[in-house]
C-alpha positions as CSV (number, residue, x, y, z in Angstrom):
1,M,108.2,25.4,41.2
2,S,105.8,23.3,38.9
3,S,106.8,19.8,37.5
4,W,106.1,17.8,34.4
5,P,102.5,16.5,34.2
6,H,102.0,13.3,34.6
7,H,99.6,12.6,31.3
8,L,102.7,13.5,28.8
9,K,105.5,11.7,27.7
10,Q,108.3,12.8,29.8
11,P,110.7,14.5,27.8
12,L,114.2,12.4,26.4
13,Y,116.9,13.0,28.6
14,V,120.3,13.8,26.6
15,R,123.6,13.6,27.7
16,P,126.1,16.2,27.3
17,S,128.2,13.2,25.2
18,S,124.8,12.5,23.5
19,R,124.7,15.6,21.8
20,V,126.8,16.4,18.4
21,R,126.9,18.6,15.7
22,Y,126.8,18.1,12.1
23,M,126.6,20.5,9.1
24,G,125.7,23.4,12.2
25,K,122.8,21.2,13.2
26,N,122.3,19.5,16.8
27,Y,121.9,15.6,16.6
28,I,121.2,13.5,19.2
29,V,123.0,9.9,19.1
30,K,122.9,6.8,21.0
31,R,126.5,5.5,22.4
32,D,127.5,2.3,23.3
33,V,129.4,1.2,26.7
34,S,133.1,2.3,24.8
35,G,131.5,5.7,23.6
36,A,130.7,4.8,20.0
37,I,128.0,6.5,18.1
38,Y,125.9,3.4,17.3
39,S,122.6,5.1,16.6
40,L,121.0,8.6,15.5
41,V,117.8,9.4,17.6
42,G,117.0,12.8,16.0
43,R,117.9,16.1,15.3
44,M,117.0,19.2,17.7
45,T,115.1,22.2,16.0
46,R,114.2,24.8,18.5
47,K,115.6,25.7,22.0
48,L,112.2,26.7,24.6
49,P,112.8,28.9,26.9
50,S,110.9,28.0,29.7
51,L,109.1,24.8,31.1
52,A,105.2,26.4,30.0
53,Q,106.2,26.0,26.4
54,A,107.6,23.2,26.7
55,I,104.5,21.6,27.8
56,A,102.5,23.7,25.6
57,A,104.7,21.7,22.9
58,A,104.3,18.5,24.4
59,E,100.6,18.8,24.5
60,N,100.6,19.5,20.9
61,Q,102.2,15.9,20.2
62,K,105.6,17.2,19.4
63,L,108.9,15.4,20.5
64,I,110.3,16.9,23.5
65,C,114.1,16.7,25.0
66,T,115.6,18.0,27.7
67,W,119.6,19.0,27.8
68,G,121.5,20.6,30.4
69,A,119.1,22.9,31.7
70,Y,116.7,23.8,28.7
71,Y,114.2,22.0,26.6
72,S,114.0,21.5,22.8
73,I,112.0,20.1,20.2
74,Y,113.2,17.6,18.5
75,V,112.3,15.8,15.1
76,A,113.5,11.8,13.8
77,V,115.9,12.2,11.2
78,D,115.0,10.2,7.6
79,R,116.1,6.9,6.5
80,D,117.8,7.9,4.0
81,E,119.9,10.7,5.5
82,Q,121.0,8.6,8.7
83,P,123.2,5.8,7.1
84,L,125.5,9.4,5.5
85,I,125.1,11.3,9.2
86,L,126.5,8.4,10.2
87,E,129.6,7.8,8.5
88,Y,130.5,11.3,8.6
89,L,130.2,10.9,12.8
90,W,132.0,8.1,12.9
91,E,135.0,9.7,10.7
92,E,135.2,12.5,13.5
93,E,134.8,10.0,15.9
94,K,137.6,8.2,14.8
95,K,140.0,11.4,15.0
96,R,139.0,11.7,18.7
97,G,140.3,7.9,18.9
98,I,137.0,6.2,19.0
99,N,136.5,3.5,16.6
100,P,132.6,2.9,15.3
101,P,131.0,0.0,16.6
102,D,130.4,-3.5,15.1
103,L,126.9,-3.8,14.3
104,G,126.9,-7.3,13.5
105,A,129.0,-8.2,16.5
106,G,126.2,-6.4,18.9
107,I,126.0,-3.7,20.7
108,V,126.8,-3.5,24.7
109,L,125.2,-0.7,26.4
110,S,126.6,0.8,29.6
111,D,123.6,-0.5,31.4
112,E,124.4,-3.9,30.5
113,G,127.7,-4.5,32.4
């Protein structure tokens, strides 16, 4: 089994809880220590079936993420669309009992204790 080349940027690792669906598309989000979504990283666009295809995409300057046992290309989300998507995701999270973070108070990440 081959590994990821050292001269390429490592793929973004996406935790299972950091992938959410909105309007039929998979989005990558960042969560704080309480599990609330505070940032939108990007949108997964295409699943890559093999490591060789992921490496080829990275060599062609594509953003690559890994989720579970597969690789995917992702793109940044337009700044104009981010607030609309976050508002919808926060409403869905409220149904699960997770309140949106107070962005003015600062975000406590899980690695900050």
